[in-house]
N, C-alpha and C positions, 0 to 999 in steps of 0.2 A: 334199273335204268334211270338215268337222270333226265327228266323232261327238259327239252330245249325249245322253249317258245317265248315269244315276247310280244308286247303290244303297248301302244301308248294309251290304250283304253282297257277297261274291264267289261266282261259280259254282264250286263245288268238287266233287270226286268223291264220290258217295254222296248228293248232294242234287240233285233235279231243278231245272233252271234255267228260269224262266218269264220271257219278255220281254213287258212290258206296254206297249202303244202307245196313247197318247191325248194329245190336245193340251191337256187339262185336268188339271192336277197333282192337283186334289182327287179326281178319278175314279181316278187312278193310286194314290193313298194308300188309297182305299176298297177297291180290289182287293187291294192289297198286304197289308193287315193280316190278313185271315183266311187268306190263302195262306201267309204266313210263319209264322203261328201253327200251321199244319198241317204245317210242315216243309219248305215249298218256299223256294227262293231266287229273289228277284225283282229284275229290273233294268228301267230305264225308257227309253223313247224318246218324244219329243213329236211326231214325224211319221214318215211311212212311209220317207222317204229315210234318216233316221238309223237306223231299224230295220234296213233292209237292210245298212247299214254295220256294225251291231253283229253281225248274224248271220255276217258274214264274219270277224269277229274273235273272237267268243265262241261256245262250243258251247252252243246253246240247245235245250231239249227241247220247249218249247211257246211259241207266240205267241198272245197275246190282244190283239186290236186293235178299236178303235172303227171304225164304217163311214165316218162323215163326218169328214174331217180336211182341213186346208189342203194343197193340192197333191195328191199321190197319195192316192186313197181307200183305205179298209180292204180292200174287195173286190179292188182292183187289187194291193194289197200281198200278199194271200193267194194270188192267182193266180201272182205271181212266186215266192213261197216254195214253192208246190206244184210249180212247174216246175223250180226250181234246187235246192231243199232239201226233197225230198219226205219225208225222215225226220223233219222237224220237224212236230209236231202243231200244228193251227190252229183257233182259236175266234174268232168275231166277236161284238162287243157291238152289239145292235140295238135300235131303238125301232120304233114302228108303221110309220113312213114307210119304213123300209128293209127290211121283211120280204120284199118281192118279190125284191130283190137277194140277200138271204140264201138264199132257196129256190134261186135260180139258182146261187149259189156252192156249195150242198150238192149239187145235181144234177150240177154239173160236177166235183165232187170237190175243190174248192179249200179247203173247210173240213170238219172232222169234227163240229163242234157250234157252238151259238150261245148267248149269254146275253142275255136280254131285260131291258131297262130298265123299271122298277126291279127290282133283284134282291135276294135275301137271301143272307147269308153261307153258310148251309148249302147253298143251291142252287148257289152258285159252287163250293164244295168238291166237291159231288157231280158236277157237270159236268166239272170239271178232272180229278178222279180217274178217271172213266170214260173220258175222252178219252185221257189218258196211258196207261191200262191197255189201251186198244183196244176197250172195250165202250161203244158209243155208242147203246145202245137208248133211253136217256132222251130223246133228241132227238125221237124219233118218237112220243112220248106227246102232243105238242102236236096240237091238233085239225087244223091245216092239213096235217099229215103223216100222218093216219090212213090215207089211201088208199095210203100206201107201206109199211104195216105188214106186208104179205105174208100176212095172215090171210084165210081163205075167207069171202066175204061174198055175200049175195044182192043182187039189183038194188035191192030195197026198202031193204036196209041201206045200199047205196051212196048212194041218193038221200037217205036220212036223214042219212048222214055229210056229204054235200056241203051239205045244207040247214043242218045245225048249223054247219058251218065257215063258210058264207056269212053266216049270222046273226052269228056271232061277229066275222067280218071287218068286216061292215057297222057293227056297234057300235063296233069299234075304230077304223074309219075316221071315224065321226062324232066320236068323242072326239078323234081326231087333228086333224080339221078345226077343231074348237073350240079346241084347244090351239094350232094353227098360227096361227089368226086372232088369238088373244090374244097370242101371241109376236110376230106381225107388228105389232100395234098398239103393243106395248111397244117394239119395235125402232124403229118409226117415231117414237114420242115421244122416244126417246133420241137418234135421229139429228137430229130437229128441235131438241132442246134443245142439242145440241153445236154444230150449225151456226149457230143463232141467237146463241149466246153467243160464237161464234168471231169474232175480229177480222179474219179472212181472208174474202175474197169467195168464196162457194161457190155455183155454179149448176149445174143439171143439164139436159141436153138429151135429148129423146126420139130415137127412130129417125129422125124426120123433121127433126132438127136444130133443133127448136123448144124454147123454154125451158119446162121442166116444174117447176123448183124455183129459188127466188130467196131468199137469206137476207138478214138485216137489213144485214150489212156491204155487200152488193151495192147495196142501196138507198142507203146512205150514200155509196158511191163514185160511182155513176152518176146518182143523183137520182130514179130511177124507183121507185114503190111496186110491190109484187109484182103487184097486180091489173092493172097496165099492161103488164107484160112477159110474164106467163105466156101461153104460146101463140104468142108472137112469135119470129121467128128471131134468130139471134145478131147479125145485121147491125145491129139496133137500137142496140146499145151499142158498135159499132165504126165507125171512120171509113169513109167511102164507098169509098175506094180499097183496102180490105183484102179480099183474096181468101181468105175463111175457109172457103168450101165445099170447096176442094181439100184443105185441112188436115184438116177433119173426115172427109171421105171416106177420105183416106189413113189416118187414125187408126183408123177403124172397120174398113177392109179389113185392116189389119195385125193387128188383134185377132182378126178372124174366121179368118184364116189360122192364127194361133197357138192358137186355140180356148181362150184363157184371158186373164186380165188381166195385161198386161205393165206394166213400169215407166212412170211418167209421161213424157210428151213436153212439152218446153218451147218456147214460141214468144214472140217479141217482136212485139207488134202496137200499133196506135194505137187507144186507146179514145176513146169520145165521151160526154160528159156530156149530160144531158137538155137543157141550155141551149145545147148546141152546142160546148162547149169540148173540144178534142182534147188528149189527153195520152198518154204512153207507158205501156203495161201489159205485164206478163209473164203469159202464160196457160199453166198446167200442166194438161194434159188426159189422161184415161185412160178407155178404153171398157170396159164390162162388159155381160154378158148377163143379162137379167131377164125372166121370162115369155116366153122364146123371142124376145125383141126386144133389140136392142143399144141401149145408152144411153151417154151420155158425161157424166162429172162433170168440172167445170172449177174450178180454183182460180186466182183472178186477183189480181194484186198491182200496185199503182200504183208504177211505178219512176221517177217524175219526179225524186225526190231522187237516185236512183242515177245517172240521166242527167246531172243537174247536177254530181254528184260526178265522174263520168267526164270531163265537159267541163272541170271545174276541174283534174282530174289531167292531162289533155292540155295545158291551158294552162301548168300548172306544169312539165310535162316540156319544153314548148317554151321556157319561160323558162329552165329549167335548161340546156338545150342552148345557148341564146343566151349565158347567163352563162359556160358552159364554153368556148364558142368565142371569146368576147371576152376571156377571162382571159389575163393575162400569164404565168401559170404553165402549163407543159405538162402535159396530162392524158392518160394512156394507160390503157386497160382491156385486161387480158390474161385469156384463158381458163385453164382448168386446165393446159393444155399450154404455157402462157406465150406463146401466139400473140396478136398484137395484134388486138383486135376493135373498138377505137375510138381515135382520135387527134385532138386538137383542133389548131387552126392554130398555137398556141404550141408544141406538141410537134413539129409539122412543122418550125418554124423552128429550134428548139433542136437537134433531131437532124439537120437538113439533109436529111430524107427526106420526100417527099410522101406523102399518105395512101395513094395507090395502091401505094407501095412498103412502107409500114408494115403495112397491114391484111393479116392472114394470116401475117405474118413472125414467126418464133419469135425473140424478143429474148433476148439473153444477159445482160441486166442483172441484178444481184444483187437478190434479193427478201428484204430484211430487214424482216420484218413489224413494223409499229409502231416503226420505228427509222429514223434518218436516216443516209444513206450518201452520201459524196462519190465521184463517178465521173468519170473523164476520158473524154469521148466524142469519137471521131473522126467528123466529119461527112463527107457524100459528097464535098464539095469538098476534103477533106484537112485542113481547119482543125480546131482542137481547142476543146472547150468543157469547162469544169469545171461539173458539174451536181450539185446536192444532190437526192437522191431520197428520197421518203417513200412507203412502200408499206403498204397496208392491205387487208383482205379485205372484200368487199362483194357485194351482189346486183345484177347488171347485166342488165336486161331479163328478170328471173325466173331467171337462172342465176348460179351462183357465179363470181366473177371477182376478179382482183387489180386494185386501183385504185392507179395509180402517179402521183404528183405530182412534176413536174420543175421545179426552180428553177435557172435559169442564174445561177451565182455567179461566172462568169469575171471580170466587171468588179470585183466585190467582192473577189475574191482578189487581183486586180492592185492594188487600193487598199490591201488589207492588206499586200501585199508592200512597196509604197512606204512605207506607214506604219511597217512594221517597220524599214526602212532609216532612216527619219526618226527613229524611236524610238532606234535605236542611235546615231545622230548626236547626238540630244539627251542621251542618257546620257553620251556622251563630252564634250559641252559641259558637262553638270553636273559631270562629273569635273574638267574643266579649271577650272570655276568654283570647285570646292572647293579645287583647287590654288592658284588665284588668291587665295582667302580665306586660305589657309595660307601664302601667299608671304612675308609679312612675318616670320612665325615661322620659316619655313624659312631665310629670309635671315639671320635672327638666329642660328639654329643653325649656319649655315655661317660667319657672321662671327666667332663666338667662336674657333673653332680657327684661322681665317684670321688673326685678330689676334695670337694668341700665336705662330703660325708666323712672322709678319712680325717680331715683336719678337725672337724667337729668331734669325732670320736676321740682323737688325741687330746683335745681340750677337755673333754669330759673325763678322760682318764686322769689327767693332771689335777683337774678340779676335785675329783673324788679323793685324791691323796690329802689335799688341804682339808676337805670336809671331814675326812677320817680323823684328823687331829682334833677337830671340834667335837666330834662324837666321843673321842677319848676323854677330853676335858669335861664334857657333860657327864660321862660315866663317873669320873672322880668327884664331881660336885654332888651327884646323887648319892654316892657312897658316904661322903662326909656328912651330909644332912641326915642320912639314915643312921649313922653311928653317933650322932649328937655332937660331933666335933664342930668346931667353928668352921663356917663355910665362907667367911669373908675372903680368905686367901684363894679358895677354889673359884669363887665368882670372879675375883679380879683376874685370875689366870685365863678364864674363859673369855672375858672381855678383851684382854690383850691379844689373845690368840685370834679372835674374830677380826680384830683390826689388822693383825699381821697378814692374814690370808685374804683380806678384803671380801668378807662374807657377803656384804651387800651387793657387790659386783657379781659374785657367783649366782646369787638369787635372781638377778636380772638376766644374765647371759645364758645360763643353762637351759631355761625353757626355750629361748630363741634358738639355741643350738639344736635342741631336740626337734623343734618344728622344722628348721631348715633341713635337717637330716631326713625327716619324713618326706619333705618335698623332693629331695634328691632321689630317694628311693622310688617315689611315685613317677618321677621323671624317667628313671632307668626302666621301670616296669612298662611305662607307656611306649618307650622306644622298642623294647624287646617284644612287646605285644604287637606293635605296628609291624615290626620286622617279620614276626611269625605270620600275621595275616597277609602281608604282602607277598612273602615267599612261598606261601602254601600253594601247591599245584592246582587246587580247585578241582571241580568236576568237569568231565568232558562234555556235559550237556548244560544248557542254561539253567540257572536257578535264580529265584527272587532274592535280590540283595538290596541293602540300604546304601545307595550310592553316596549319600552325604557322609556316612561313616567310612566308606571305602576311600573317599577323597581325603578325609581327615587323616587316616592312616598313611596315605601316600605323602601328604604334606609333612607328617612327622618324620618319615623315612628320609625324605629329600631335604630336610631343613638345612643341613650343612651346605647344600648346593646353592641356596638362595639367600641365607640370612646375612651374609656379609655385603650383598649388593642390593638387596631389595627388602621391602616390607611386604609380607603376604597377608592379605585380608580375605575374608570369606563372607558370603551372603547366601546362606542356604535356605531353601524352601523346605521346612521340616514337615510340611503337610504332603510333600511329594511321596507317593506310595512306592513300595518296593517294586523294582522293575526287573524283568528277566535279563540276566547277563551271564557271561562267562567271567567269573569274578577275577581270576588271575590275569586274563588278557585285558580286562578293563583297567585293573590297577596299573598294569604296565603302560597302557596308553596314556593314562593321566600322568604318570611319572614322566613319560617322554615329553608331554606338553609342558609340565612345570620346569623340567630341566632346560627345555628349549627356550622358555621365557627367561629363565635366569641367565642363560648364556647371551641372549639378545640384550638384556639390560647391562650385563658386564661389558659387552662390546660397546654399548652406547656411552658408558661411563669413561671409556678411554678418551673420548672426545670432550666430555664434560664431567670432570671429576666431582663437581659439586652436585651433580644430579642425584635426586633421591629416587631410587628405583621402587616401582610398585607393581606387584602382581595381585590381581583381584580375580577370585573364583566365585562364580554365582551359579546356582541351580534354580530352575523354574519348571513348572508344568505348562505346556502349551498344547492344548487340545489333547490328542492321543499321543503326544510326544513329551519326553523329558529332555530339557536342554541344559547343557553345561557350558558356560562361557569362561574362558581363561584369557584374561586381558593383561597385557604388559605395556609399559611405556619404553620399550627398547628401541632398536634401530629401525624397525619396520622392514618390509620385504619389497625389493624393487619390482616394478611391473614385469620386466623381462624374465624374472626368476620365479614369479608366482605360480606359473603353470607346472614347474618342475619340482616344487618343494616336497611332493610325495613320491618322487621317483626313488627307487632303491639306490643307496650309495651316493645320492646327491647331497653335498654339503658345501656351505660357504665358510666353514670354520677352518682354522689352521690345522695342519697335520698333527695328529695325536690328540686333538680335542674331541672330535666327533667322527663317527663312522658313516653317517648318512643314512642310518637304518631307523632312527627313532620315529620320524614322521611317517616313513613307509610302513612301519609296523602298526602305527596308529591308524593309518588309512585302511590297511587290511583288516584290523580288528573291528573298527567301527562300521565300515561300509560292507565288507564281505562277510564278516562273522556275525555282526549284530544287525544287519539290514538297516543300518542307520545312515547318517549323512554328516558331512562336515562343511561348515561355512567359514570362509576366511575373509577378514577385512583387515586391511593394512594401509598405513600411510608412512612414508619415509620420514624419519625423525620423530614421529609421534607414537609409534608402537603398533602392535598387532593384537587382534582378537580372534581366537578360534572358538567357534560355537559347535558343539557336538550335539547331534539330534539322535536320540535313541527311542525306539517305539516302546510305549508302555505295554501295548498288547503285542505279543510275540508274532501274531499273524500278519501284522502290517508289513507290506513290502516297500522297497525303496521307490517304487513307481507311484506310491500314493500321492494323489493330487495335493494333499495338504502339505507334503514335504517338497514336492517338485515345484510348487508355486510360491516358495518362500520369497519374501521381498529382500533384495540385496542392494546395497549401495553400489554406485558405479565402480568402486575400487575393490569389490568383493569377488571372491571365487566361490562358486557353489559346486561341490563335487558329489 
């Protein structure tokens, strides 16, 4: 029980503590004011049960209690205190109607004094002081207690005393009857006013179960005016098949056994309107005792709308289960222990388990609330499924549960796998297409060194014929000297022959020719090697590559695209460590950027033929990122087109020059495939700079603050 008492003071040593018990707070305050002014400490309780709880917790010197209170009465309270805490003084507050019980309480020793309503402050102080001090003589000054005063009296005196006491009691009883009738009429008016204004149906039944009260709401619900139902039994307003007698008998019997008013009992019955319409009602009934007879008060509610709502709810639940069962998505409901409490047919098919196996089974699936998780499930038949799981918290049949939605994505994953293979093939085709488009330029690049190598070879061939004549003359000179013949003629022939073939010229030119041929061979080798590295399909997973070397190869392959319109310079950071890349896709992205720069410069030179085109490529390390800047002094990108440059098939070039795929491929490669970023800065007439950001650590995501907070100029686009 929760103790319900309050006071502005606490019971302390040196101050007598008085517990005031009354269900009316105004009465408590009327008693408290004179007592606290007189030096007492007062605490409150609004019923006897709380008072007993307080006495167990607080040291109380005196209890002042009203007689009539809800639940346990004041006399019952005093009897318990006298039994278990006899050291606590006890005073009852009484009106005329309770004097008999007060006399009995005094005779039994349950109280030491009483205070009669209405009282005066001085009277209260006098009675309290005498009670606490143990002098209770004042109580016997009342007429009804004169016979207990203990003074010697004659028979005549006793008769006079009783006569006076009876006269006084009769007068008080008459006053009490008049007051009771007045209070009864006021209470009856108040009750009628409340029930008549109430929107709830209120009826009252007598001990014979006939209707004794019928409010306006009852007339509205059942259609009967009060004069037609008063005195009738309850069956008048109930359907014929309703056995209400047993309900009322049970209710009355239960209250008689408990000897008090218990909580309402609720019943659902079928009501009947005066025109015969039957409708569902909820009847709340409670029995009470009045004038030694038991009565029943009933509150009735039309629950037609509730029943319709319940039927609608059942229909909705049925429809819900039909939808769930016919859904292609698997649906599982798990309790707090992750045991399966529901599984639809799709869940059975996905997991390969029948409901009989799933229900009650503790599933080991991950519960990532409000998040999607891909799980490989091994079915009962040994096959595997890839399932996307979404889990949320819900209420299932009134209890907490986890709702798990299963989406079988096995087929989708297979399609994605095949699409990835196809994508890789397409990327390789695009690369070969780029090589095909560059083929003429590459052939030209190879043709130039091949041409001078051929010319040099022809020169060496002809020069060797002349040198062969010198070798023959030298052989003849050596033979003449060996035979002892005169060698003057042979020496003269050698000299003339050397002059004829210009041997000095050959000595100077042949080494140059050989060196130039070697350079041509190296040039051809570098082009072939670059082509090989560029066109290689690479691995499907990232690998550490030297991006400086990769850019060099791409520059070599694309040389014929830019050499006629621009000078290409590089500024590589050779301390830049190898970074994880998809080599083939990276090479393609750089090629697209270089070709795009060359085309922009070529377009700019149409307006200014004297303009010297420049393409500058620079690599740097910036924190955990590698940056590649490709700068040109071409036409620049207009503001209105800047947001579209990475759109597939978007191009500003003439038909036949570009497909609009180059920058779109670069975007997909850098941002989607490499978790990187691209920064674009451009100014009309001045040129454009593309800066590629690639993570040195493959775990870095595009949302990294270091990348997302890059400083850009007002004319820059950060993608």
